[in-house]
PAMIBA-148037 format. One record per atom (N, C-alpha, C, O): residue in one letter; atom name; residue number from 1; x, y, z. Coordinates in Angstrom, 3 decimals. Layout:
BEGIN
(A CA NUM (X Y Z))
...
END
This chain:
BEGIN
(X N 1 (-10.702 -53.590 -52.043))
(X CA 1 (-10.910 -52.151 -52.161))
(X C 1 (-9.893 -51.384 -51.316))
(X O 1 (-9.346 -50.375 -51.762))
(X N 2 (-9.640 -51.867 -50.086))
(X CA 2 (-8.683 -51.196 -49.206))
(X C 2 (-7.286 -51.209 -49.818))
(X O 2 (-6.537 -50.240 -49.693))
(X N 3 (-6.948 -52.289 -50.466))
(X CA 3 (-5.629 -52.399 -51.084))
(X C 3 (-5.493 -51.386 -52.217))
(X O 3 (-4.428 -50.793 -52.386))
(X N 4 (-6.539 -51.182 -52.982))
(X CA 4 (-6.512 -50.218 -54.079))
(X C 4 (-6.335 -48.801 -53.546))
(X O 4 (-5.578 -48.013 -54.113))
(X N 5 (-7.029 -48.476 -52.461))
(X CA 5 (-6.906 -47.144 -51.847))
(X C 5 (-5.496 -46.954 -51.294))
(X O 5 (-4.906 -45.883 -51.431))
(X N 6 (-4.960 -48.007 -50.667))
(X CA 6 (-3.613 -47.937 -50.117))
(X C 6 (-2.583 -47.716 -51.234))
(X O 6 (-1.653 -46.927 -51.073))
(X N 7 (-2.749 -48.404 -52.345))
(X CA 7 (-1.827 -48.250 -53.471))
(X C 7 (-1.902 -46.835 -54.041))
(X O 7 (-0.873 -46.232 -54.349))
(X N 8 (-3.119 -46.304 -54.180))
(X CA 8 (-3.281 -44.939 -54.694))
(X C 8 (-2.651 -43.934 -53.732))
(X O 8 (-1.982 -42.995 -54.161))
(X N 9 (-2.866 -44.133 -52.426))
(X CA 9 (-2.305 -43.221 -51.429))
(X C 9 (-0.778 -43.251 -51.472))
(X O 9 (-0.134 -42.203 -51.424))
(X N 10 (-0.204 -44.440 -51.561))
(X CA 10 (1.254 -44.552 -51.632))
(X C 10 (1.799 -43.927 -52.912))
(X O 10 (2.855 -43.294 -52.905))
(X N 11 (1.075 -44.110 -54.001))
(X CA 11 (1.506 -43.507 -55.263))
(X C 11 (1.487 -41.990 -55.170))
(X O 11 (2.398 -41.327 -55.665))
(X N 12 (0.453 -41.431 -54.536))
(X CA 12 (0.371 -39.975 -54.362))
(X C 12 (1.502 -39.459 -53.474))
(X O 12 (2.090 -38.412 -53.746))
(X N 13 (1.796 -40.200 -52.418))
(X CA 13 (2.897 -39.794 -51.543))
(X C 13 (4.233 -39.820 -52.280))
(X O 13 (5.044 -38.907 -52.133))
(X N 14 (4.457 -40.856 -53.064))
(X CA 14 (5.696 -40.956 -53.828))
(X C 14 (5.777 -39.844 -54.863))
(X O 14 (6.836 -39.251 -55.072))
(X N 15 (4.656 -39.569 -55.505))
(X CA 15 (4.593 -38.506 -56.505))
(X C 15 (4.902 -37.159 -55.866))
(X O 15 (5.644 -36.353 -56.428))
(X N 16 (4.323 -36.914 -54.675))
(X CA 16 (4.552 -35.660 -53.951))
(X C 16 (6.001 -35.577 -53.465))
(X O 16 (6.620 -34.516 -53.544))
(X N 17 (6.539 -36.679 -52.969))
(X CA 17 (7.914 -36.691 -52.465))
(X C 17 (8.925 -36.470 -53.583))
(X O 17 (9.996 -35.909 -53.354))
(X N 18 (8.587 -36.906 -54.779))
(X CA 18 (9.503 -36.732 -55.909))
(X C 18 (9.488 -35.307 -56.441))
(X O 18 (10.310 -34.955 -57.286))
(X N 19 (8.568 -34.485 -55.959))
(X CA 19 (8.507 -33.096 -56.377))
(X C 19 (7.826 -32.892 -57.712))
(X O 19 (7.989 -31.846 -58.339))
(X N 20 (7.067 -33.876 -58.154))
(X CA 20 (6.409 -33.781 -59.451))
(X C 20 (5.068 -33.071 -59.364))
(X O 20 (4.529 -32.640 -60.383))
(X N 21 (4.533 -32.947 -58.181))
(X CA 21 (3.226 -32.334 -57.997))
(X C 21 (3.342 -30.827 -58.146))
(X O 21 (4.288 -30.228 -57.634))
(X N 22 (2.426 -30.223 -58.816))
(X CA 22 (2.386 -28.769 -58.961))
(X C 22 (1.676 -28.196 -57.742))
(X O 22 (0.686 -28.755 -57.271))
(X N 23 (2.188 -27.077 -57.233))
(X CA 23 (1.568 -26.459 -56.062))
(X C 23 (2.219 -26.969 -54.792))
(X O 23 (3.018 -27.905 -54.824))
(X N 24 (1.872 -26.350 -53.675))
(X CA 24 (2.526 -26.713 -52.419))
(X C 24 (2.018 -28.037 -51.878))
(X O 24 (0.836 -28.363 -51.998))
(X N 25 (2.920 -28.789 -51.284))
(X CA 25 (2.525 -30.015 -50.607))
(X C 25 (1.985 -29.642 -49.240))
(X O 25 (2.068 -28.490 -48.814))
(X N 26 (1.430 -30.635 -48.560))
(X CA 26 (0.860 -30.367 -47.244))
(X C 26 (1.932 -29.880 -46.282))
(X O 26 (1.697 -28.949 -45.512))
(X N 27 (3.111 -30.504 -46.319))
(X CA 27 (4.167 -30.089 -45.396))
(X C 27 (4.684 -28.699 -45.744))
(X O 27 (5.024 -27.928 -44.846))
(X N 28 (4.749 -28.367 -47.032))
(X CA 28 (5.221 -27.053 -47.440))
(X C 28 (4.224 -25.979 -47.054))
(X O 28 (4.613 -24.906 -46.592))
(X N 29 (2.944 -26.255 -47.239))
(X CA 29 (1.953 -25.229 -46.934))
(X C 29 (1.873 -24.954 -45.445))
(X O 29 (1.617 -23.820 -45.041))
(X N 30 (2.087 -25.971 -44.621))
(X CA 30 (2.088 -25.751 -43.175))
(X C 30 (3.295 -24.897 -42.797))
(X O 30 (3.172 -23.944 -42.029))
(X N 31 (4.457 -25.244 -43.340))
(X CA 31 (5.666 -24.490 -43.030))
(X C 31 (5.579 -23.065 -43.553))
(X O 31 (6.062 -22.134 -42.909))
(X N 32 (4.968 -22.893 -44.715))
(X CA 32 (4.863 -21.559 -45.298))
(X C 32 (3.890 -20.681 -44.529))
(X O 32 (4.043 -19.460 -44.490))
(X N 33 (2.884 -21.307 -43.915))
(X CA 33 (1.903 -20.508 -43.200))
(X C 33 (2.405 -20.061 -41.828))
(X O 33 (1.892 -19.097 -41.260))
(X N 34 (3.402 -20.758 -41.302))
(X CA 34 (3.953 -20.381 -40.005))
(X C 34 (4.897 -19.200 -40.189))
(X O 34 (5.717 -19.181 -41.107))
(X N 35 (4.771 -18.228 -39.312))
(X CA 35 (5.642 -17.055 -39.387))
(X C 35 (7.028 -17.430 -38.895))
(X O 35 (7.150 -18.120 -37.883))
(X N 36 (8.076 -16.994 -39.583))
(X CA 36 (9.430 -17.309 -39.131))
(X C 36 (9.740 -16.580 -37.831))
(X O 36 (9.261 -15.472 -37.588))
(X N 37 (10.552 -17.227 -37.003))
(X CA 37 (10.928 -16.629 -35.730))
(X C 37 (12.198 -15.827 -35.912))
(X O 37 (13.224 -16.369 -36.323))
(X N 38 (12.141 -14.556 -35.614))
(X CA 38 (13.312 -13.692 -35.640))
(X C 38 (13.459 -13.075 -34.264))
(X O 38 (12.634 -12.254 -33.865))
(X N 39 (14.505 -13.459 -33.525))
(X CA 39 (14.666 -12.885 -32.197))
(X C 39 (14.874 -11.381 -32.289))
(X O 39 (15.610 -10.891 -33.145))
(X N 40 (14.229 -10.678 -31.417))
(X CA 40 (14.331 -9.230 -31.409))
(X C 40 (15.500 -8.807 -30.541))
(X O 40 (15.663 -9.294 -29.422))
(X N 41 (16.306 -7.904 -31.058))
(X CA 41 (17.450 -7.442 -30.281))
(X C 41 (17.012 -6.652 -29.060))
(X O 41 (17.779 -6.504 -28.108))
(X N 42 (15.782 -6.141 -29.078))
(X CA 42 (15.310 -5.389 -27.917))
(X C 42 (14.961 -6.317 -26.770))
(X O 42 (14.975 -5.894 -25.614))
(X N 43 (14.645 -7.589 -27.064))
(X CA 43 (14.310 -8.542 -26.013))
(X C 43 (15.541 -9.214 -25.431))
(X O 43 (15.487 -9.741 -24.319))
(X N 44 (16.633 -9.208 -26.149))
(X CA 44 (17.850 -9.848 -25.671))
(X C 44 (18.477 -9.003 -24.568))
(X O 44 (18.538 -7.778 -24.675))
(X N 45 (18.940 -9.657 -23.512))
(X CA 45 (19.586 -8.888 -22.446))
(X C 45 (20.888 -8.281 -22.949))
(X O 45 (21.616 -8.904 -23.722))
(X N 46 (21.169 -7.085 -22.513))
(X CA 46 (22.395 -6.404 -22.931))
(X C 46 (23.606 -7.071 -22.297))
(X O 46 (23.556 -7.543 -21.161))
(X N 47 (24.679 -7.098 -23.046))
(X CA 47 (25.944 -7.626 -22.544))
(X C 47 (26.675 -6.464 -21.886))
(X O 47 (26.925 -5.436 -22.516))
(X N 48 (27.009 -6.634 -20.629))
(X CA 48 (27.700 -5.596 -19.880))
(X C 48 (29.211 -5.768 -20.060))
(X O 48 (29.757 -6.846 -19.828))
(X N 49 (29.864 -4.699 -20.472))
(X CA 49 (31.301 -4.778 -20.739))
(X C 49 (32.085 -5.131 -19.485))
(X O 49 (32.901 -6.053 -19.501))
(X N 50 (31.841 -4.394 -18.384))
(X CA 50 (32.650 -4.581 -17.179))
(X C 50 (32.466 -5.942 -16.523))
(X O 50 (33.432 -6.516 -16.019))
(X N 51 (31.247 -6.469 -16.521))
(X CA 51 (31.021 -7.723 -15.804))
(X C 51 (31.085 -8.966 -16.688))
(X O 51 (31.257 -10.070 -16.171))
(X N 52 (30.948 -8.816 -18.019))
(X CA 52 (30.926 -9.989 -18.879))
(X C 52 (32.090 -10.054 -19.870))
(X O 52 (32.698 -11.111 -20.036))
(X N 53 (32.400 -8.955 -20.519))
(X CA 53 (33.439 -8.961 -21.550))
(X C 53 (34.823 -8.778 -20.940))
(X O 53 (35.749 -9.516 -21.278))
(X N 54 (34.972 -7.822 -20.063))
(X CA 54 (36.282 -7.504 -19.487))
(X C 54 (36.937 -8.703 -18.784))
(X O 54 (38.141 -8.903 -18.941))
(X N 55 (36.185 -9.508 -18.012))
(X CA 55 (36.828 -10.680 -17.396))
(X C 55 (37.381 -11.679 -18.424))
(X O 55 (38.408 -12.312 -18.180))
(X N 56 (36.712 -11.820 -19.555))
(X CA 56 (37.221 -12.698 -20.620))
(X C 56 (38.545 -12.153 -21.134))
(X O 56 (39.513 -12.896 -21.300))
(X N 57 (38.579 -10.856 -21.383))
(X CA 57 (39.795 -10.233 -21.900))
(X C 57 (40.925 -10.284 -20.874))
(X O 57 (42.085 -10.478 -21.237))
(X N 58 (40.590 -10.111 -19.600))
(X CA 58 (41.609 -10.181 -18.558))
(X C 58 (42.221 -11.577 -18.491))
(X O 58 (43.417 -11.719 -18.235))
(X N 59 (41.412 -12.601 -18.720))
(X CA 59 (41.943 -13.964 -18.640))
(X C 59 (42.827 -14.324 -19.831))
(X O 59 (43.665 -15.220 -19.725))
(X N 60 (42.657 -13.646 -20.955))
(X CA 60 (43.414 -13.987 -22.161))
(X C 60 (44.454 -12.939 -22.565))
(X O 60 (45.429 -13.271 -23.238))
(X N 61 (44.263 -11.701 -22.172))
(X CA 61 (45.071 -10.603 -22.716))
(X C 61 (45.839 -9.818 -21.662))
(X O 61 (46.434 -8.786 -21.971))
(X N 62 (45.831 -10.284 -20.446))
(X CA 62 (46.533 -9.603 -19.371))
(X C 62 (47.914 -10.223 -19.244))
(X O 62 (48.011 -11.444 -19.370))
(X N 63 (48.939 -9.520 -19.018))
(X CA 63 (49.034 -8.143 -18.588))
(X C 63 (49.222 -7.143 -19.724))
(X O 63 (49.125 -5.935 -19.507))
(X N 64 (49.487 -7.629 -20.923))
(X CA 64 (49.913 -6.727 -22.002))
(X C 64 (48.924 -5.615 -22.334))
(X O 64 (49.334 -4.472 -22.540))
(X N 65 (47.627 -5.926 -22.391))
(X CA 65 (46.640 -4.944 -22.841))
(X C 65 (45.897 -4.260 -21.692))
(X O 65 (44.878 -3.606 -21.914))
(X N 66 (46.395 -4.406 -20.488))
(X CA 66 (45.782 -3.740 -19.343))
(X C 66 (46.808 -2.830 -18.682))
(X O 66 (47.999 -2.910 -18.980))
(X N 67 (46.354 -1.981 -17.802))
(X CA 67 (47.182 -0.948 -17.188))
(X C 67 (48.547 -1.491 -16.754))
(X O 67 (48.644 -2.464 -16.007))
(X N 68 (49.596 -0.828 -17.250))
(X CA 68 (50.960 -1.236 -16.944))
(X C 68 (51.562 -2.165 -17.986))
(X O 68 (52.769 -2.402 -17.972))
(X N 69 (50.749 -2.690 -18.883))
(X CA 69 (51.239 -3.615 -19.896))
(X C 69 (51.871 -2.892 -21.068))
(X O 69 (51.627 -1.705 -21.281))
(X N 70 (52.688 -3.613 -21.832))
(X CA 70 (53.418 -2.988 -22.938))
(X C 70 (52.529 -2.578 -24.106))
(X O 70 (52.933 -1.729 -24.901))
(X N 71 (51.349 -3.140 -24.238))
(X CA 71 (50.436 -2.785 -25.332))
(X C 71 (49.305 -1.856 -24.887))
(X O 71 (48.458 -1.477 -25.695))
(X N 72 (49.292 -1.492 -23.608))
(X CA 72 (48.173 -0.731 -23.068))
(X C 72 (48.001 0.632 -23.735))
(X O 72 (46.872 1.061 -23.973))
(X N 73 (49.081 1.304 -24.033))
(X CA 73 (48.985 2.645 -24.617))
(X C 73 (48.311 2.622 -25.988))
(X O 73 (47.507 3.503 -26.293))
(X N 74 (48.624 1.636 -26.807))
(X CA 74 (48.056 1.597 -28.163))
(X C 74 (46.729 0.835 -28.226))
(X O 74 (45.867 1.188 -29.032))
(X N 75 (46.543 -0.196 -27.402))
(X CA 75 (45.309 -0.996 -27.415))
(X C 75 (44.863 -1.326 -25.990))
(X O 75 (45.093 -2.435 -25.508))
(X N 76 (44.229 -0.370 -25.322))
(X CA 76 (43.765 -0.624 -23.954))
(X C 76 (42.472 -1.445 -23.956))
(X O 76 (41.415 -0.950 -24.347))
(X N 77 (42.565 -2.693 -23.520))
(X CA 77 (41.403 -3.586 -23.548))
(X C 77 (40.452 -3.378 -22.380))
(X O 77 (39.457 -4.094 -22.270))
(X N 78 (40.730 -2.421 -21.508))
(X CA 78 (39.788 -2.133 -20.435))
(X C 78 (38.794 -1.045 -20.850))
(X O 78 (38.040 -0.536 -20.021))
(X N 79 (38.798 -0.696 -22.132))
(X CA 79 (37.881 0.335 -22.657))
(X C 79 (36.995 -0.275 -23.744))
(X O 79 (37.502 -0.855 -24.704))
(X N 80 (35.682 -0.148 -23.598))
(X CA 80 (34.767 -0.749 -24.578))
(X C 80 (34.960 -0.225 -25.999))
(X O 80 (34.753 -0.960 -26.964))
(X N 81 (35.352 1.028 -26.130))
(X CA 81 (35.530 1.584 -27.478))
(X C 81 (36.670 0.901 -28.230))
(X O 81 (36.616 0.775 -29.453))
(X N 82 (37.698 0.460 -27.510))
(X CA 82 (38.795 -0.269 -28.147))
(X C 82 (38.291 -1.611 -28.684))
(X O 82 (38.650 -2.022 -29.788))
(X N 83 (37.467 -2.277 -27.900))
(X CA 83 (36.949 -3.588 -28.291))
(X C 83 (36.024 -3.451 -29.493))
(X O 83 (36.061 -4.277 -30.405))
(X N 84 (35.203 -2.421 -29.496))
(X CA 84 (34.311 -2.191 -30.648))
(X C 84 (35.130 -1.896 -31.914))
(X O 84 (34.781 -2.332 -33.011))
(X N 85 (36.215 -1.152 -31.738))
(X CA 85 (37.059 -0.797 -32.874))
(X C 85 (37.748 -2.041 -33.454))
(X O 85 (37.852 -2.174 -34.674))
(X N 86 (38.208 -2.931 -32.611))
(X CA 86 (38.905 -4.132 -33.067))
(X C 86 (37.957 -5.174 -33.642))
(X O 86 (38.299 -5.866 -34.601))
(X N 87 (36.779 -5.287 -33.064))
(X CA 87 (35.799 -6.258 -33.552))
(X C 87 (36.311 -7.689 -33.501))
(X O 87 (36.871 -8.117 -32.492))
(X N 88 (36.119 -8.428 -34.586))
(X CA 88 (36.462 -9.856 -34.644))
(X C 88 (37.961 -10.111 -34.622))
(X O 88 (38.378 -11.260 -34.480))
(X N 89 (38.772 -9.091 -34.756))
(X CA 89 (40.222 -9.277 -34.684))
(X C 89 (40.642 -9.787 -33.307))
(X O 89 (41.734 -10.333 -33.147))
(X N 90 (39.774 -9.606 -32.321))
(X CA 90 (40.061 -10.091 -30.974))
(X C 90 (40.169 -11.611 -30.919))
(X O 90 (40.812 -12.157 -30.023))
(X N 91 (39.548 -12.289 -31.864))
(X CA 91 (39.436 -13.734 -31.783))
(X C 91 (40.717 -14.483 -32.135))
(X O 91 (40.716 -15.712 -32.200))
(X N 92 (41.797 -13.763 -32.360))
(X CA 92 (43.060 -14.446 -32.606))
(X C 92 (43.540 -15.177 -31.355))
(X O 92 (44.251 -16.177 -31.450))
(X N 93 (43.157 -14.682 -30.198))
(X CA 93 (43.563 -15.321 -28.941))
(X C 93 (42.379 -15.894 -28.162))
(X O 93 (42.579 -16.610 -27.180))
(X N 94 (41.176 -15.597 -28.575))
(X CA 94 (39.993 -16.073 -27.861))
(X C 94 (39.342 -17.152 -28.712))
(X O 94 (38.738 -16.862 -29.745))
(X N 95 (39.469 -18.398 -28.270))
(X CA 95 (38.984 -19.527 -29.060))
(X C 95 (37.738 -20.179 -28.471))
(X O 95 (37.044 -20.912 -29.176))
(X N 96 (37.442 -19.937 -27.222))
(X CA 96 (36.276 -20.535 -26.582))
(X C 96 (35.002 -19.980 -27.225))
(X O 96 (34.817 -18.765 -27.302))
(X N 97 (34.130 -20.877 -27.683))
(X CA 97 (32.912 -20.455 -28.391))
(X C 97 (31.981 -19.620 -27.505))
(X O 97 (31.353 -18.682 -27.995))
(X N 98 (31.884 -19.939 -26.226))
(X CA 98 (31.035 -19.152 -25.328))
(X C 98 (31.581 -17.739 -25.157))
(X O 98 (30.822 -16.770 -25.136))
(X N 99 (32.888 -17.629 -25.037))
(X CA 99 (33.509 -16.306 -24.921))
(X C 99 (33.307 -15.506 -26.206))
(X O 99 (33.017 -14.310 -26.165))
(X N 100 (33.462 -16.170 -27.333))
(X CA 100 (33.250 -15.494 -28.620))
(X C 100 (31.801 -15.018 -28.764))
(X O 100 (31.547 -13.923 -29.266))
(X N 101 (30.859 -15.846 -28.319))
(X CA 101 (29.450 -15.469 -28.403))
(X C 101 (29.171 -14.229 -27.566))
(X O 101 (28.476 -13.320 -28.021))
(X N 102 (29.698 -14.180 -26.358))
(X CA 102 (29.491 -13.019 -25.487))
(X C 102 (30.072 -11.766 -26.146))
(X O 102 (29.425 -10.719 -26.164))
(X N 103 (31.268 -11.867 -26.677))
(X CA 103 (31.904 -10.708 -27.313))
(X C 103 (31.150 -10.307 -28.578))
(X O 103 (30.944 -9.118 -28.822))
(X N 104 (30.737 -11.283 -29.383))
(X CA 104 (29.946 -10.956 -30.576))
(X C 104 (28.634 -10.276 -30.211))
(X O 104 (28.217 -9.333 -30.883))
(X N 105 (27.976 -10.750 -29.148))
(X CA 105 (26.737 -10.111 -28.694))
(X C 105 (27.007 -8.673 -28.248))
(X O 105 (26.210 -7.773 -28.513))
(X N 106 (28.125 -8.470 -27.577))
(X CA 106 (28.497 -7.111 -27.168))
(X C 106 (28.733 -6.222 -28.386))
(X O 106 (28.275 -5.080 -28.431))
(X N 107 (29.452 -6.757 -29.370))
(X CA 107 (29.743 -5.971 -30.577))
(X C 107 (28.488 -5.656 -31.377))
(X O 107 (28.416 -4.621 -32.039))
(X N 108 (27.502 -6.541 -31.319))
(X CA 108 (26.288 -6.356 -32.114))
(X C 108 (25.320 -5.326 -31.526))
(X O 108 (24.479 -4.777 -32.238))
(X N 109 (25.443 -5.075 -30.251))
(X CA 109 (24.499 -4.153 -29.614))
(X C 109 (24.932 -2.700 -29.795))
(X O 109 (26.106 -2.400 -30.009))
(X N 110 (23.961 -1.827 -29.705))
(X CA 110 (24.222 -0.382 -29.811))
(X C 110 (25.042 0.083 -28.621))
(X O 110 (24.805 -0.365 -27.499))
(X N 111 (26.007 0.978 -28.843))
(X CA 111 (26.818 1.484 -27.700))
(X C 111 (25.990 2.264 -26.696))
(X O 111 (26.523 2.745 -25.697))
END
């Protein structure tokens, strides 16, 4: 009798795994009942331009884009509005993923 129950159970599992069963499976219904997690931008700490973004830019873009540099007049990187205006174009020289994440977080937040 136990063998018959085991065979039926395995057949049901195979049938469910093959996607032939109509309606949600147990794993699907559990996942569907759980609310998806969406991080709230209000809970995320703000990225500070002067203490977090500017040092990254100074390490990669100095001296040209800072005071006295040849590109400072047209693209001053010590001003947050310039960075917001350029957006992802900054990443031509910034390849470190952590630095990119900080800058992307800065760009995503409200001014």
